[in-house]
C-alpha positions as CSV (number, residue, x, y, z in Angstrom):
1,M,0.1,0.0,0.1
2,I,2.9,2.5,0.9
3,G,4.7,1.7,-2.5
4,V,1.2,2.4,-4.4
5,C,0.9,5.7,-2.5
6,Q,4.4,6.7,-3.4
7,V,3.9,6.1,-7.1
8,E,0.8,7.9,-7.1
9,A,2.3,11.0,-5.3
10,Q,5.1,10.8,-7.9
11,G,2.5,10.6,-10.7
12,R,0.7,13.8,-9.2
13,L,3.9,15.7,-8.8
14,L,5.1,15.0,-12.6
15,D,1.5,15.8,-13.6
16,R,1.7,19.3,-11.5
17,R,5.4,20.0,-13.2
18,T,4.0,19.3,-16.7
19,Q,1.2,21.4,-16.4
20,L,3.5,24.2,-14.9
21,I,5.6,24.1,-18.1
22,R,2.5,24.1,-20.2
23,D,1.2,27.1,-18.4
24,A,4.5,28.8,-18.9
25,A,4.6,28.1,-22.6
26,R,1.0,29.4,-22.8
27,L,1.8,32.5,-20.8
28,E,4.9,33.3,-22.7
29,S,3.0,32.8,-26.2
30,E,0.3,35.4,-24.8
31,G,3.1,37.9,-23.9
32,D,2.7,37.7,-20.3
33,L,6.2,37.2,-19.4
34,A,5.7,38.0,-15.7
35,G,3.3,35.1,-15.7
36,A,5.5,32.7,-17.4
37,E,8.4,33.6,-15.2
38,A,6.3,33.1,-12.0
39,A,5.2,29.6,-13.2
40,L,8.8,28.7,-14.2
41,L,10.0,29.9,-10.8
42,R,7.5,27.4,-9.2
43,L,8.5,24.8,-11.3
44,V,12.3,24.9,-10.5
45,R,11.8,25.3,-6.9
46,S,9.9,22.2,-6.8
47,D,12.2,20.5,-9.2
48,P,15.5,22.2,-9.3
49,T,17.0,19.7,-11.9
50,S,14.3,20.4,-14.4
51,M,16.1,21.2,-17.7
52,G,13.1,22.2,-19.5
53,G,12.3,24.5,-16.7
54,V,15.8,26.1,-16.7
55,F,16.0,26.8,-20.2
56,A,12.6,28.2,-20.6
57,L,13.2,30.7,-17.7
58,E,16.6,31.7,-19.4
59,R,14.5,32.5,-22.2
60,V,11.9,34.4,-20.3
61,L,14.2,36.3,-18.3
62,R,16.5,37.2,-21.3
63,A,13.1,38.6,-23.0
64,Q,12.9,40.9,-20.0
65,E,16.7,41.9,-20.0
66,R,17.3,40.1,-16.7
67,V,19.1,37.1,-17.9
68,E,21.8,37.3,-15.2
69,E,19.1,36.3,-12.9
70,I,19.3,32.7,-14.1
71,L,22.7,32.3,-12.5
72,P,21.7,31.1,-9.1
73,V,19.1,28.9,-10.7
74,L,22.0,27.2,-12.9
75,D,24.0,26.9,-9.6
76,T,21.4,25.0,-7.7
77,F,20.7,22.8,-10.8
78,L,24.4,22.0,-11.0
79,S,24.7,21.4,-7.3
80,Q,22.7,18.2,-7.7
81,Q,23.2,17.3,-11.4
82,G,26.1,18.0,-13.8
83,A,24.4,18.2,-17.2
84,S,26.8,19.5,-19.8
85,E,24.1,21.6,-21.5
86,V,23.5,23.4,-18.4
87,R,27.1,23.8,-17.4
88,G,27.7,25.2,-21.1
89,L,24.8,27.7,-20.6
90,K,26.3,28.9,-17.3
91,L,29.7,29.5,-19.1
92,R,28.1,31.5,-21.7
93,L,26.1,33.7,-19.4
94,L,29.2,34.3,-17.4
95,G,30.8,35.6,-20.3
96,E,27.8,37.5,-21.4
97,T,27.5,39.2,-17.9
98,G,31.2,40.2,-17.8
99,A,32.3,37.8,-15.3
100,H,35.4,36.8,-17.4
101,D,37.5,35.5,-14.6
102,V,34.8,33.3,-13.3
103,L,34.1,32.0,-16.7
104,V,37.8,31.0,-17.1
105,E,38.0,29.3,-13.8
106,D,35.1,27.3,-14.2
107,A,35.9,26.3,-17.4
108,E,39.6,25.2,-16.3
109,R,37.9,23.3,-13.4
110,W,35.6,21.2,-15.9
111,I,38.4,20.5,-18.2
112,N,40.5,19.2,-15.4
113,E,37.6,17.2,-14.0
114,D,36.8,15.6,-17.2
115,P,39.9,16.0,-19.9
116,L,38.5,13.2,-22.3
117,R,35.1,14.1,-23.2
118,E,35.0,16.2,-26.4
119,V,31.6,17.9,-25.4
120,V,33.5,19.6,-22.3
121,Y,36.0,21.5,-24.9
122,R,33.2,22.1,-27.4
123,L,31.0,23.9,-24.8
124,V,34.1,25.7,-23.3
125,A,35.1,26.8,-26.8
126,R,31.5,28.1,-27.6
127,A,31.5,30.4,-24.3
128,Y,35.1,31.5,-25.3
129,E,34.2,32.3,-28.9
130,L,31.4,34.5,-27.9
131,T,33.5,36.3,-25.1
132,F,36.9,36.4,-26.2
133,G,37.1,35.6,-30.0
134,T,37.9,32.7,-32.4
135,D,41.6,32.5,-31.6
136,R,41.0,31.7,-27.8
137,A,38.1,29.2,-28.9
138,L,40.6,27.6,-31.3
139,E,43.2,27.1,-28.5
140,I,40.7,25.2,-26.4
141,L,39.6,23.1,-29.2
142,E,43.3,22.3,-29.9
143,R,44.3,21.5,-26.4
144,G,41.1,19.2,-26.4
145,R,42.7,17.3,-29.3
146,A,46.1,17.1,-27.9
147,E,44.4,15.7,-24.6
148,I,42.1,13.4,-26.5
149,G,44.2,12.3,-29.7
150,G,43.3,11.3,-33.1
151,S,40.9,13.6,-35.1
152,A,39.1,14.8,-32.0
153,L,37.1,17.9,-32.5
154,A,37.6,18.3,-36.2
155,L,34.3,19.4,-36.9
156,D,34.6,22.2,-34.5
157,I,37.7,23.1,-35.1
158,G,36.9,23.5,-39.0
159,D,34.0,25.4,-38.0
160,I,36.2,27.9,-36.1
161,L,38.4,28.1,-39.0
162,A,35.7,28.7,-41.4
163,A,34.3,31.7,-39.1
164,A,38.0,32.9,-39.3
165,G,38.0,33.0,-43.1
166,D,40.5,29.9,-43.3
167,L,38.4,27.9,-45.6
168,G,41.3,25.5,-46.6
169,G,42.2,24.7,-42.9
170,A,38.3,24.2,-42.2
171,V,38.0,21.7,-45.2
172,D,41.2,19.7,-44.0
173,E,39.3,19.5,-40.6
174,W,36.2,18.6,-42.1
175,A,37.7,16.0,-44.2
176,D,39.2,14.3,-41.2
177,A,35.7,14.6,-39.5
178,V,34.1,12.6,-42.3
179,G,36.2,9.5,-41.2
180,P,37.0,6.2,-43.2
181,N,33.1,5.0,-42.9
182,G,31.8,8.3,-44.1
183,S,29.7,8.9,-40.7
184,E,29.8,12.6,-40.8
185,A,29.5,13.0,-44.6
186,Q,26.0,14.8,-44.4
187,T,26.9,17.0,-41.4
188,V,30.1,18.2,-43.4
189,Q,28.1,18.4,-46.6
190,A,25.7,20.8,-44.7
191,R,28.6,23.1,-43.8
192,I,29.9,23.2,-47.3
193,E,26.5,24.3,-48.6
194,N,26.1,27.0,-45.8
195,L,29.2,28.6,-47.3
196,G,27.5,29.5,-50.4
197,E,29.5,30.6,-53.5
198,A,32.6,30.0,-51.5
199,G,31.7,26.4,-50.8
200,Q,32.1,25.4,-54.5
201,G,35.9,25.6,-54.0
202,A,35.7,24.3,-50.8
203,A,33.4,21.3,-52.1
204,R,36.1,20.5,-54.8
205,R,39.2,20.6,-52.3
206,L,37.0,18.2,-49.9
207,V,36.3,15.6,-52.7
208,G,39.9,15.7,-53.7
209,I,41.3,15.3,-50.0
210,L,38.5,12.2,-49.5
211,G,39.4,10.7,-52.9
212,E,43.0,10.4,-52.0
213,A,42.2,9.0,-48.4
214,V,40.1,6.3,-50.3
215,E,42.8,5.6,-52.8
216,S,45.4,5.3,-49.9
217,L,43.2,2.8,-48.2
218,R,42.5,0.8,-51.2
219,L,46.4,0.3,-51.8
220,G,47.0,-0.3,-48.3
């Protein structure tokens, strides 16, 4: 009987949280940002690790030009669950709000805690690019590759190089990202297409690089 009651209570709590998310979405769509904020605050207070609630609250606070108020909510979330997406969001907001020293401290702590996960370097680099520029972001990605090895973070390094105008370097990285089994071929193709006219030359270069790689494998 106790077990049944616990399940029923958990179900009611889940229903309440789902309703709060729906209420907040409706109020936000109606332009009632204060009402949406109130609903989302009730949600994250009852469930501090609600990722949907956290990201929705960040969006609503940003629309009210008070995005810095989400930081304590993120700290509470991260004290209970270390979701990479939320940690990356905090880094970006630290940069956005001018807390650059804290951003670097948190980024270094995260890298030291988990030095072999690509997502850590990817999210740190994203925050660094927004805050410090492409050079600092590239340093982080190259540091990750040196630590992890192989062609780690090739897509991300290629993206940074493309943003900096180095299309040749970007294509070299994207070719590495495609890999021998072609698992990232569609992803790279989308990046080439997004380059517009400049992508035509990049596409020819990419085909040439991949053709050489295939021939090398064939000859063994």
